[in-house]
Structure formats: C-alpha cells, structure tokens
C-alpha positions as CSV (number, residue, x, y, z in Angstrom):
1,M,-4.9,23.8,-29.0
2,H,-2.9,23.2,-32.2
3,F,-5.6,21.9,-34.5
4,D,-8.3,23.3,-36.8
5,P,-11.6,23.9,-34.9
6,I,-13.5,22.0,-37.7
7,L,-11.7,18.7,-36.8
8,P,-13.9,17.8,-33.8
9,A,-17.0,18.3,-36.0
10,V,-15.5,16.1,-38.7
11,V,-14.4,13.3,-36.3
12,G,-17.6,13.4,-34.3
13,T,-19.8,13.3,-37.4
14,T,-17.8,10.5,-39.0
15,F,-17.8,8.5,-35.7
16,I,-21.6,8.9,-35.1
17,G,-22.4,8.2,-38.8
18,L,-20.2,5.1,-38.8
19,L,-21.7,3.8,-35.5
20,L,-25.3,4.3,-36.6
21,S,-24.6,2.8,-40.0
22,L,-23.2,-0.3,-38.4
23,I,-26.3,-0.5,-36.1
24,F,-28.8,0.0,-39.0
25,R,-26.9,-2.5,-41.1
26,H,-27.1,-5.1,-38.4
27,F,-30.9,-4.7,-38.2
28,K,-31.1,-4.6,-42.0
29,L,-32.5,-1.1,-42.1
30,P,-31.7,1.4,-44.9
31,L,-28.5,3.4,-44.4
32,V,-30.5,6.5,-45.5
33,L,-32.1,6.5,-42.1
34,A,-28.7,6.3,-40.4
35,Y,-27.5,9.3,-42.3
36,I,-30.7,11.4,-41.5
37,L,-30.4,10.5,-37.8
38,T,-26.7,11.4,-37.8
39,G,-27.6,14.9,-39.2
40,L,-30.2,15.3,-36.5
41,I,-27.7,14.3,-33.7
42,V,-24.8,16.4,-34.9
43,G,-26.9,19.4,-35.9
44,P,-28.0,22.4,-33.9
45,Q,-31.0,20.5,-32.5
46,C,-28.8,18.2,-30.4
47,L,-24.9,18.2,-30.1
48,S,-24.4,21.3,-32.2
49,L,-21.2,19.9,-33.7
50,I,-22.3,21.5,-37.0
51,N,-24.3,24.8,-36.9
52,D,-23.7,26.0,-40.5
53,I,-26.5,24.0,-42.2
54,D,-26.1,26.0,-45.4
55,V,-22.6,24.5,-45.9
56,I,-23.9,20.9,-45.4
57,E,-26.8,21.6,-47.7
58,T,-24.5,22.8,-50.4
59,M,-22.2,19.8,-50.1
60,G,-25.3,17.5,-50.0
61,S,-26.5,19.0,-53.3
62,L,-23.2,17.8,-54.8
63,G,-24.1,14.4,-53.6
64,V,-27.4,14.5,-55.5
65,I,-25.5,15.6,-58.6
66,L,-23.1,12.6,-58.2
67,L,-26.0,10.2,-57.6
68,L,-27.8,11.3,-60.8
69,F,-24.5,11.1,-62.7
70,F,-24.0,7.5,-61.6
71,I,-27.6,6.6,-62.4
72,G,-27.2,8.1,-65.9
73,M,-24.2,5.8,-66.4
74,E,-26.3,2.8,-65.3
75,V,-29.5,3.5,-67.2
76,S,-30.8,1.0,-69.7
77,P,-31.5,2.9,-72.9
78,D,-34.0,0.4,-74.2
79,K,-36.0,0.2,-71.0
80,L,-35.9,4.0,-70.5
81,R,-37.2,4.5,-74.0
82,R,-40.1,2.0,-73.4
83,S,-41.1,3.7,-70.2
84,W,-41.5,7.3,-71.5
85,R,-45.2,6.9,-72.1
86,V,-45.7,5.9,-68.5
87,S,-43.3,8.5,-67.2
88,I,-44.9,11.5,-68.9
89,G,-48.5,10.3,-68.5
90,S,-48.1,9.4,-64.8
91,T,-46.3,12.6,-63.9
92,G,-49.0,14.8,-65.6
93,L,-51.9,12.9,-64.0
94,Q,-50.2,13.0,-60.6
95,I,-49.8,16.8,-60.7
96,I,-53.4,17.2,-61.8
97,L,-54.8,14.9,-59.1
98,S,-52.6,16.4,-56.4
99,V,-53.9,19.9,-57.1
100,A,-57.4,18.5,-57.3
101,S,-57.0,16.8,-53.9
102,M,-55.6,20.1,-52.4
103,F,-58.6,21.9,-53.9
104,V,-61.0,19.6,-51.9
105,I,-59.0,20.1,-48.7
106,G,-58.5,23.9,-49.4
107,S,-62.2,24.4,-50.0
108,L,-62.9,23.0,-46.5
109,L,-60.3,25.2,-44.9
110,D,-61.1,28.3,-46.9
111,W,-57.7,28.5,-48.7
112,S,-57.0,30.8,-51.6
113,A,-56.7,29.3,-55.1
114,Q,-53.0,30.3,-55.1
115,R,-52.2,28.4,-51.9
116,I,-54.1,25.3,-53.2
117,V,-52.1,25.3,-56.4
118,L,-48.8,25.8,-54.6
119,L,-49.3,23.0,-52.1
120,G,-50.6,20.7,-54.9
121,F,-47.3,21.3,-56.7
122,V,-45.3,20.7,-53.5
123,M,-47.0,17.4,-52.8
124,S,-46.8,16.1,-56.3
125,L,-43.0,15.9,-56.4
126,S,-41.0,12.8,-55.1
127,S,-37.5,12.6,-53.8
128,T,-35.0,11.6,-56.5
129,A,-32.2,11.1,-54.0
130,V,-34.2,8.9,-51.6
131,V,-35.9,6.8,-54.2
132,L,-32.9,6.1,-56.3
133,K,-30.8,5.2,-53.2
134,L,-33.4,2.8,-52.0
135,M,-33.6,1.1,-55.5
136,Q,-29.8,0.9,-55.7
137,D,-29.6,-0.7,-52.3
138,K,-32.1,-3.4,-53.4
139,N,-30.8,-3.8,-57.0
140,E,-34.1,-2.7,-58.4
141,L,-33.0,0.0,-60.7
142,H,-33.0,-2.2,-63.8
143,S,-36.4,-3.8,-63.0
144,E,-39.6,-2.7,-64.8
145,Q,-40.7,-0.7,-61.8
146,G,-37.3,0.8,-61.4
147,Q,-37.2,2.1,-65.0
148,H,-40.8,3.5,-64.6
149,V,-39.7,5.2,-61.4
150,L,-36.6,6.6,-62.9
151,G,-38.5,8.0,-65.9
152,I,-41.1,9.6,-63.6
153,L,-38.5,11.3,-61.5
154,L,-36.7,12.7,-64.5
155,V,-40.0,14.1,-65.9
156,Q,-40.8,15.6,-62.5
157,D,-37.5,17.4,-62.6
158,L,-38.6,19.0,-65.9
159,A,-42.0,19.7,-64.5
160,V,-40.5,21.9,-61.9
161,I,-39.9,24.5,-64.7
162,P,-43.6,25.2,-65.4
163,M,-44.4,25.0,-61.7
164,V,-41.9,27.8,-60.9
165,I,-43.4,29.8,-63.8
166,V,-47.0,29.4,-62.4
167,I,-45.8,30.4,-58.9
168,G,-44.2,33.5,-60.4
169,I,-47.4,34.4,-62.2
170,M,-49.4,34.1,-59.0
171,D,-46.8,36.4,-57.3
172,E,-47.4,40.1,-57.8
173,S,-43.9,40.6,-59.1
174,G,-44.6,38.2,-62.0
175,V,-42.0,36.2,-64.0
176,Q,-39.0,37.1,-66.1
177,S,-39.8,36.4,-69.7
178,D,-36.1,35.9,-70.7
179,V,-35.7,33.3,-67.9
180,V,-38.8,31.5,-69.0
181,A,-37.7,31.4,-72.6
182,M,-34.3,30.1,-71.6
183,Q,-35.8,27.3,-69.4
184,V,-38.2,26.2,-72.1
185,G,-35.5,26.2,-74.8
186,A,-33.1,24.3,-72.5
187,G,-35.8,21.8,-71.6
188,I,-36.4,21.0,-75.2
189,G,-32.7,20.8,-75.8
190,V,-32.3,18.3,-73.0
191,L,-35.1,16.1,-74.4
192,L,-33.5,16.1,-77.9
193,L,-30.1,15.3,-76.4
194,V,-31.5,12.4,-74.4
195,R,-33.3,11.1,-77.4
196,W,-30.1,11.3,-79.5
197,L,-28.1,9.5,-76.8
198,L,-30.6,6.7,-76.6
199,N,-30.1,6.1,-80.3
200,Q,-26.3,6.0,-80.2
201,E,-24.3,2.8,-79.7
202,H,-20.9,4.5,-78.9
203,I,-19.4,7.9,-78.8
204,E,-15.7,8.5,-78.9
205,F,-13.8,11.5,-77.5
206,R,-10.1,10.8,-78.3
207,W,-8.7,13.5,-76.0
208,L,-10.2,11.7,-73.0
209,N,-7.9,8.7,-73.6
210,K,-4.9,10.9,-72.6
211,L,-6.4,11.0,-69.0
212,K,-6.2,7.3,-68.6
213,V,-2.4,7.3,-68.1
214,N,-2.6,9.1,-64.7
215,H,-4.9,8.5,-61.7
216,E,-4.9,12.2,-60.7
217,L,-5.9,13.2,-64.2
218,Q,-8.6,10.7,-64.1
219,V,-10.1,12.1,-61.0
220,F,-10.2,15.7,-62.3
221,G,-11.4,14.6,-65.7
222,A,-14.2,12.6,-64.1
223,L,-15.2,15.5,-61.9
224,L,-15.3,17.8,-65.0
225,C,-17.5,15.4,-66.8
226,C,-19.9,15.2,-63.9
227,F,-20.1,18.8,-62.7
228,G,-19.6,20.4,-66.1
229,L,-23.0,19.5,-67.5
230,A,-24.6,20.1,-64.1
231,L,-23.2,23.6,-64.2
232,L,-24.4,24.1,-67.8
233,S,-27.8,22.9,-66.8
234,G,-27.9,25.3,-63.8
235,F,-26.9,28.3,-66.1
236,M,-30.0,27.4,-68.2
237,H,-32.1,27.6,-65.0
238,L,-32.8,23.8,-65.1
239,S,-32.1,21.3,-62.4
240,T,-28.4,20.7,-61.9
241,A,-29.2,17.0,-61.1
242,L,-30.9,16.7,-64.5
243,G,-27.8,18.0,-66.2
244,A,-25.7,15.5,-64.2
245,F,-28.0,12.6,-65.3
246,V,-27.5,13.5,-69.0
247,G,-23.8,13.8,-68.3
248,G,-23.8,10.3,-67.0
249,M,-25.6,9.0,-70.0
250,L,-23.1,10.7,-72.2
251,V,-20.2,9.1,-70.4
252,A,-21.8,5.7,-70.5
253,K,-21.8,5.9,-74.3
254,M,-18.1,6.6,-74.4
255,K,-15.7,3.7,-75.0
256,D,-13.5,2.6,-72.0
257,S,-15.2,5.0,-69.6
258,I,-15.3,2.7,-66.6
259,W,-12.4,4.6,-65.0
260,I,-14.7,7.6,-64.6
261,R,-17.0,5.7,-62.3
262,S,-14.2,4.2,-60.2
263,S,-12.6,7.7,-59.8
264,L,-15.7,9.2,-58.4
265,E,-17.0,6.4,-56.2
266,A,-15.6,7.7,-52.9
267,F,-16.9,11.3,-53.6
268,H,-20.3,9.8,-54.3
269,V,-20.5,7.9,-51.0
270,V,-19.4,10.9,-48.9
271,F,-21.5,13.6,-50.5
272,I,-24.7,11.6,-50.8
273,A,-24.4,10.9,-47.0
274,L,-24.0,14.6,-46.4
275,F,-27.2,15.2,-48.4
276,F,-29.2,13.0,-46.1
277,M,-27.5,14.5,-43.1
278,S,-28.7,17.9,-44.2
279,I,-32.3,16.6,-44.2
280,G,-31.8,15.4,-40.6
281,M,-30.6,18.9,-39.6
282,L,-33.8,20.4,-41.0
283,L,-35.8,18.5,-38.5
284,N,-36.8,21.1,-35.8
285,M,-37.6,18.7,-33.0
286,E,-39.1,21.4,-30.8
287,F,-41.5,22.5,-33.5
288,I,-42.3,18.8,-34.3
289,V,-43.1,18.0,-30.6
290,Q,-45.2,21.1,-30.3
291,N,-47.2,20.2,-33.4
292,S,-46.9,16.4,-33.3
293,T,-50.6,15.7,-33.7
294,L,-51.0,17.9,-36.7
295,L,-47.7,16.8,-38.4
296,G,-48.4,13.1,-37.7
297,T,-51.8,13.5,-39.3
298,L,-50.5,15.4,-42.3
299,L,-47.6,12.8,-42.8
300,V,-50.1,9.9,-42.9
301,M,-52.3,11.8,-45.3
302,V,-49.4,12.6,-47.6
303,L,-48.0,9.1,-47.7
304,V,-51.4,7.5,-48.2
305,G,-52.7,10.2,-50.5
306,N,-49.7,10.2,-52.8
307,T,-49.7,6.4,-52.9
308,I,-53.4,6.3,-53.9
309,I,-52.9,9.0,-56.5
310,A,-49.8,7.4,-58.1
311,T,-51.5,3.9,-58.0
312,V,-54.5,5.3,-59.9
313,T,-52.4,7.1,-62.5
314,L,-50.3,4.0,-63.1
315,R,-53.3,1.7,-63.4
316,L,-54.8,4.1,-66.0
317,L,-51.6,3.5,-67.9
318,K,-52.2,-0.3,-67.9
319,L,-49.8,-1.4,-65.2
320,S,-50.9,-4.2,-62.9
321,W,-52.4,-3.4,-59.5
322,S,-49.4,-4.9,-57.6
323,K,-46.8,-3.1,-59.8
324,S,-48.7,0.1,-59.6
325,L,-49.0,0.0,-55.8
326,Y,-45.3,-0.8,-55.3
327,T,-44.1,1.9,-57.7
328,A,-46.5,4.3,-56.0
329,A,-45.1,3.5,-52.6
330,M,-41.7,4.3,-53.9
331,L,-42.9,7.8,-55.0
332,A,-45.1,8.5,-51.9
333,Q,-42.7,10.9,-50.1
334,V,-42.3,14.6,-50.9
335,G,-39.2,15.5,-52.7
336,E,-36.2,17.8,-52.1
337,F,-37.4,20.2,-54.9
338,S,-40.5,20.8,-52.9
339,F,-38.3,22.7,-50.4
340,I,-37.6,25.2,-53.2
341,L,-41.3,25.5,-54.2
342,A,-42.2,26.0,-50.5
343,T,-39.6,28.7,-50.2
344,L,-40.8,30.5,-53.3
345,G,-44.4,30.3,-51.9
346,R,-43.2,31.9,-48.7
347,Q,-41.4,34.7,-50.5
348,S,-44.5,35.3,-52.6
349,K,-46.6,35.3,-49.5
350,L,-48.7,32.4,-50.8
351,I,-48.3,30.7,-47.5
352,T,-47.6,32.1,-44.0
353,D,-44.4,31.5,-42.0
354,Y,-46.2,28.9,-39.9
355,G,-47.5,27.2,-43.0
356,Y,-44.0,27.2,-44.4
357,H,-42.6,25.5,-41.3
358,V,-45.3,22.9,-41.3
359,T,-44.7,22.2,-45.0
360,V,-40.9,21.8,-44.4
361,A,-41.5,19.6,-41.4
362,V,-43.9,17.3,-43.4
363,I,-41.4,17.1,-46.3
364,A,-38.5,16.2,-44.0
365,L,-40.6,13.6,-42.1
366,S,-41.9,12.0,-45.3
367,L,-38.3,11.6,-46.5
368,F,-37.4,9.9,-43.1
369,A,-40.5,7.7,-43.2
370,S,-40.1,6.7,-46.9
371,P,-37.9,3.6,-46.3
372,F,-40.4,2.3,-43.8
373,W,-43.3,2.9,-46.2
374,V,-41.5,1.1,-49.0
375,A,-40.5,-1.8,-46.7
376,L,-44.2,-2.1,-45.7
377,A,-45.2,-2.3,-49.4
378,R,-42.5,-5.0,-50.0
379,K,-44.0,-7.1,-47.1
380,I,-47.6,-6.7,-48.2
381,L,-47.1,-7.3,-51.9
382,P,-46.4,-10.8,-53.3
383,A,-42.6,-11.4,-53.7
384,E,-43.0,-12.1,-57.4
385,H,-44.4,-8.6,-58.0
386,V,-41.5,-6.8,-56.4
387,S,-39.2,-7.4,-59.4
388,K,-35.4,-7.2,-59.0
389,V,-32.6,-6.7,-61.4
390,P,-31.9,-9.7,-63.5
391,S,-29.2,-12.0,-62.2
392,D,-27.1,-11.6,-65.3
393,I,-26.9,-7.8,-64.8
394,T,-26.0,-8.2,-61.1
395,E,-23.2,-10.6,-62.0
396,A,-21.9,-8.3,-64.6
C-alpha cells in the first residue's frame, strides 16, 4: 500500500466526527458531546483507530490554548473588571467548602487529612474548555453570568498554583522553593498585566502592520502571538491557557488586529475538537461498567454537590438565586486541571491506584454530563434569568 499508515486514522476520525456532529446538531445537542463520543469510538476502547492517546492529548491542549486566546480577544474589559469581586470571592469560598465537604465524607470513610485536602482541591476546579465552549455556542459569554463564570475560571487557573504547592508539602519530597517563588512572582505579574490592559484603550505595535500584506505571514504572526505568551507562561510554571488568555487580551487592544482571529479560526476548530476527543479516549468503558454503581453515585454527588456549593457562594456575594443557580450549574463539572492534581496525588501516594482510576473516571464522566446538566438548568430556570448576549453585540 502506497499511503501513510496514519491516513486511515485521520479519515476515519474525521468521518465519524462529522457524522456524529451532524446527528447531534440535528437533535440540537452540544457538539462537545459529539467530539467526546468520537474520541471514545476511535480510541483504544472501541475501533482502535488511534492508540497513542498522548499525542491527541498534546494536540488537544493546543486547542485549550487557542480557545482561551479567542476568549481573551472577546472579553469585555468593563464587565470583567466589575466581576472580579465575585470571581475571587466565589473561588475562595468554593475551595473552602469543597474541602469541608470532603472532610465530612472522609471522616465517615476514615480517610487521611492529606487525601481529604487533595480530593477537595480536585472537586473544586471547573472545566475552562467545556464551560467556555457551552457559553460560546449559546452566545452567553457577554452576559452577566458569562462574565462571572469567565472571571471564576481565570481565578481557578491561578488557584492551581497554591494547590500544587500544598500537595507538594503533603508529599514527603516537599516542594522546590525556587519554583514556588517563580510561580508566585509570575502570578502577581499576570494580575498586574491584566489590570494594565483593562485600563488601556489601544496599544500599537507598528511592526505587526508589516504582516498584513501577506496571508502566510499573518498565519505565522497570529500563531506566534497566541503560543508565544502561552509558552512564556509555561516557563513560569503557570497555566499555558492563562498565558494565552492574556495574549488574547493584548491582541484585542491592538489596532487592526481582526486578521489574527480570522487566521487562527480553522486551527481553533480542529484543535478544540481534538481536546474533547482526548477526553472520550480517557473513558475506560470496562472499568466504568465494572464500577457503574459507584461511579454513577459519585457523579451525581459531584454535580449536585458542586452546584449547591457554587450557588451558596454566589448568593453570599449578593447574586440572585436564579442567576446563582444557573452560574453554579455551568461550573458543576470537574475540570481538566483536576487530572493534573489527581496525577500528583497518585505520585505522592496520597491516593491509591484504584482511587486514581475512580477519580479520573468521575472527572471524565462529569465533563460528558455537563452539557446535559446545564440544559436541565436552562429548562428549570425562568427564561428571563438565563441572560444572553445583547443583540447589538451579536449583530456586530
């Protein structure tokens, strides 16, 4: 055969993804679910068209970077500035209440304090990729809830830093002081840069105007803008997605920067689909079937528990019950950064191998169930409380 062995995997994955997307679109279901189901079908659990999950996960992480870059370009500075009190307060309270809830459960199950703290951290983080994709699909990003959710997700990204430090302290090997100092300093630097960007009307980089004369130059220039700050953020031991978001904000402040978005749109669509496919590949169906009762119970507990915790924290910050409940439903799933915390916990022997597999399964299932959970909230809540982006922004 005179073709590359990777071609059947590419063609098969593309065909299945397109077919499922058409079916899900016909029934008005989120395309996120189609991508996750595609990953499950083409992965090692079913057709085995793709067996190297690490490659897909790496490509999927580029999708998250692109997603945050685009969100940074779309963010409303005034609304984001107004939502910081809610974002910081809600995130802090959610972490505290999540750990407290795990303490109650852990006391009944005779868990160690280290395991309680670890699992409390894991359950307190939401999925940036899933939530922002759901809001984009429904044009809710510029709504009041949308800005609150965006702010909370960004603060959660920063909160991962102290979480990793605490997990390192609980590990016998401890933490590296130079890494901690770099993370803290970089985190402060990011906050100062974001604050400066929010106060700027326009920023001009004259050398970028030279890229506008050629489409190929535009593509590479746009990729450099997106991944350059993400790389810098990663060097500082921060979330690369957080760096991409700041990069998007920076680009949005530039004059005549709309070509950057158009140049990266196709990359964004492909890589974000790969990210959700990688989640589908993480679903170990044999393990899920063997532990279906336990995992089903834990999934319901996570979705309901996280919704209650987030609703309470948002109500304490003076949001209405309906807006608090809808925002909480958006944040109910467990996020992709929780995979990292769970892995660190396994390496530090804070959880067993079985506990790790249960945790990963619950995280993946919560990501898959999230669109249904949000749709349920939309049906239950009065339509006027599920605010959408203003029509003038949509038309623009």
